[in-house]
C-alpha positions in Angstrom: 95.2 84.4 85.8 98.9 84.8 86.6 100.5 83.6 89.8 103.5 85.5 91.2 105.7 83.8 93.9 107.4 86.8 95.4 110.4 86.1 97.8 111.0 88.2 100.8 113.1 91.3 100.0 114.3 92.0 103.6 113.5 90.9 107.1 114.9 91.4 110.7 113.7 91.3 114.3 114.1 93.5 117.4 114.2 92.8 121.2 112.9 95.1 123.8 115.4 94.0 126.5 118.0 96.8 127.1 120.7 94.1 127.1 120.2 93.7 123.4 121.0 97.2 122.1 122.8 96.1 118.9 120.7 95.6 115.7 120.2 92.0 114.5 122.0 91.2 111.3 121.4 88.4 108.8 119.5 86.3 111.3 118.4 82.9 110.0 115.2 83.0 112.1 112.5 85.5 113.1 111.1 85.2 116.7 107.7 86.5 117.7 106.4 86.6 121.3 107.4 87.7 124.8 109.4 86.2 127.6 109.1 87.0 131.3 106.3 87.5 133.7 103.8 90.3 134.0 104.1 93.6 132.3 107.0 95.1 134.1 109.6 92.3 133.5 108.7 91.0 130.1 110.8 91.1 126.9 109.1 91.6 123.5 110.3 90.0 120.3 109.0 91.7 117.1 109.8 90.6 113.6 109.6 92.6 110.3 109.3 91.4 106.7 108.9 93.2 103.4 108.1 92.0 99.9 108.9 93.9 96.7 105.8 93.9 94.4 107.5 95.8 91.5 107.7 92.5 89.5 103.9 92.6 89.0 103.1 94.8 85.9 100.8 97.8 86.5 98.2 96.4 84.1 97.8 93.3 86.4 95.0 93.5 89.0 95.7 91.7 92.3 92.8 89.4 93.1 94.3 87.2 95.9 97.5 87.3 98.0 98.7 85.0 100.7 101.7 85.3 103.1 103.4 82.0 103.7 105.7 81.6 106.7 107.5 78.4 107.7 108.6 77.5 111.2 112.2 77.2 112.2 113.8 74.2 114.0 113.0 74.3 116.8 109.7 76.1 116.0 109.2 77.6 119.5 110.7 78.3 122.9 108.9 78.1 126.2 105.1 78.3 126.1 104.4 79.7 122.7 101.5 82.1 122.1 98.3 80.8 120.6 98.0 83.7 118.2 100.1 86.7 117.0 99.4 90.0 115.3 100.2 91.0 111.7 100.3 94.7 111.1 101.3 97.0 108.2 104.2 99.3 108.8 104.0 103.0 108.5 107.8 103.4 108.2 110.6 101.3 106.6 113.1 99.1 108.4 116.6 97.8 107.6 118.4 94.7 108.6 121.6 95.3 110.6 120.3 98.8 111.5 116.8 98.6 113.0 116.6 97.9 116.7 113.9 98.3 119.4 114.7 101.9 120.1 114.3 103.0 116.4 111.7 100.4 115.4 109.2 101.5 112.7 105.7 102.6 113.6 102.8 100.5 112.6 99.5 101.7 110.9 96.6 101.8 113.4 93.5 99.7 112.6 95.5 97.5 110.1 96.2 94.6 112.4 95.2 90.9 111.8 95.0 88.3 114.6 96.6 85.1 113.4 95.8 81.8 115.2 98.6 79.4 115.6 97.9 75.7 115.4 99.8 72.9 117.1 101.3 71.4 113.9 104.1 74.1 113.8 104.9 73.6 110.1 103.7 76.8 108.5 101.1 79.5 108.5 99.2 81.1 105.6 97.7 84.5 106.0 95.3 86.3 103.6 96.8 89.7 102.9 94.9 90.5 99.7 93.7 93.9 100.8 97.2 95.0 101.7 98.7 93.7 98.4 96.0 95.5 96.5 96.8 98.8 98.3 100.6 98.3 97.8 100.3 97.4 94.2 98.0 100.3 93.4 100.1 102.8 95.2 97.4 103.7 97.7 99.6 102.6 100.5 103.4 102.8 100.9 104.9 99.3 101.0 107.0 99.4 104.1 106.4 95.8 105.0 104.7 94.0 107.8 105.3 93.5 111.5 104.8 90.2 113.3 103.8 91.2 116.9 103.1 89.4 120.2 99.4 89.9 121.3 99.1 87.3 124.1 100.7 88.4 127.4 99.5 85.5 129.5 102.2 83.1 128.2 105.9 83.3 128.2 107.4 81.9 125.0 108.3 82.5 121.4 107.3 81.3 118.0 110.3 81.1 115.7 110.0 81.4 111.9 112.5 80.9 109.1 113.9 84.1 107.6 115.4 84.9 104.2 118.8 84.0 105.7 117.7 80.5 106.7 119.9 77.7 105.2 116.6 76.0 104.1 115.8 78.1 101.0 112.4 76.3 100.5 111.3 77.7 103.9 112.0 81.4 103.2 109.0 83.7 103.7 106.9 83.9 100.5 104.1 86.1 99.2 101.9 84.3 96.7 99.9 86.7 94.5 97.2 85.9 92.0 96.5 88.5 89.4 94.3 89.1 86.4 95.3 91.3 83.5 93.3 94.4 82.8 95.1 95.0 79.5 92.9 94.5 76.5 94.4 92.1 74.0 94.6 93.2 70.4 93.4 90.8 67.7 93.9 90.3 64.0 91.6 88.6 61.5 92.8 88.5 57.9 90.9 86.8 55.1 91.9 86.0 51.5 90.8 83.8 48.6 92.8 82.1 45.9 92.3 80.1 42.7 94.0 76.7 43.1 95.6 74.8 40.2 98.0 71.9 39.8 101.0 74.2 40.1 101.8 75.2 43.7 100.3 78.4 45.0 100.8 80.3 48.2 98.9 82.4 50.6 100.2 85.9 51.6 103.3 85.7 53.7 102.5 86.7 57.3 104.9 88.0 59.9 103.7 86.1 63.0 106.4 86.4 65.7 104.6 89.2 67.5 101.5 87.1 68.1 101.0 85.4 71.4 98.6 83.0 69.7 97.6 82.5 66.1 96.4 80.0 63.5 95.7 79.6 59.8 92.3 78.3 58.7 91.8 77.0 55.2 88.4 76.2 53.7 87.9 74.4 50.3 85.1 76.6 48.7 85.4 74.9 45.3 84.5 71.5 43.8 88.0 70.0 43.6 90.2 68.2 46.1 92.9 70.5 47.4 96.2 69.6 49.1 97.4 72.2 51.7 100.6 72.4 53.7 101.9 74.8 56.3 105.2 76.5 55.8 107.5 78.5 58.1 110.6 80.6 57.5 113.2 83.0 58.9 112.5 85.6 56.2 109.9 86.3 53.5 111.7 84.2 50.8 113.0 81.0 52.3 110.4 78.6 53.6 110.4 75.1 55.1 107.5 72.6 54.8 105.8 71.5 58.0 104.3 68.0 57.7 101.8 66.6 57.1 100.1 67.7 53.9 96.3 68.0 54.5 93.8 66.8 51.9 90.7 69.1 51.8 87.6 67.8 50.2 85.0 70.3 48.8 83.4 72.1 51.7 86.0 71.0 54.3 87.9 73.3 56.7 91.1 72.7 58.6 93.1 74.7 61.2 96.8 74.9 60.8 99.2 75.7 63.8 102.9 76.0 63.5 105.1 73.5 65.3 108.2 75.8 65.1 108.8 79.4 66.1 109.9 81.5 63.1 109.3 85.0 62.0 107.2 84.2 58.9 104.5 81.7 58.0 102.2 80.9 55.1 100.1 78.1 53.5 101.1 76.2 50.3 98.3 74.6 48.2 97.8 72.7 45.0 95.1 70.5 43.3 95.0 66.8 43.9 96.7 65.4 40.7 94.2 64.4 38.0 91.1 65.6 40.0 90.1 68.7 38.0 91.4 71.8 36.4 90.7 74.6 38.9 89.6 74.9 42.5 89.1 77.7 45.1 90.3 78.1 48.6 89.6 80.7 51.4 92.3 81.3 54.0 92.1 83.2 57.3 94.9 84.3 59.7 93.5 84.8 63.2 95.7 85.8 66.1 96.1 88.0 69.1 98.9 90.0 70.6 
């Protein structure tokens, strides 16, 4: 599983009061709610946020997504609402341009009711279905609207925006994914006669593998000494310690400590043990 922490790409808010005809620009906060009494004399505050999911590769499958919003200081004004609405946008918006009179339309039947608790630190909202639709291309990613739903109170909830001086409190989309890409594997096997003079396995180009290892098995009757080697090319090699002593029938896994383009195993008989041994070597890896 891979976790993507996606910062907000853009955000803004609009006010329904005719006194605020200018578009908001680079605001450090995002208010949500309504002020005033009744339906005739109220002012609505709506906020918009958008996240760019293009950093998630197409072969990754979204399995979970959570929207994280942090409260501003102060976190509210007046009597804040006990819940707000979260709704996908049918049209895009732009900071410093969008205002109440040209605000984007929302998508019907795609609204979530978000309860607000008294701690006023942050909220976390499951938006997995929306993230899946955005990432798959089934739904245009125009962003989200934070909307007032409770008209019995007069007050605002205030969240941090992407322009807040507290960077750790910017809106965040946390997406968990699982790869659908099949990993290619390699399994190479070879056998060698081992003598007192040093011998070597085939030189392997390993820098394209995401994971790999060499496995050596003593298939003879003599003690064999084996050491891993690495190198920048197919001619110059550096020993990696330690040298491993393989008794007849023993197997050992070798993993490089250093990143180089090439690797191989070096082997020889234990001095004075016998005249000839046998070793089997595997290279197993995946891309």
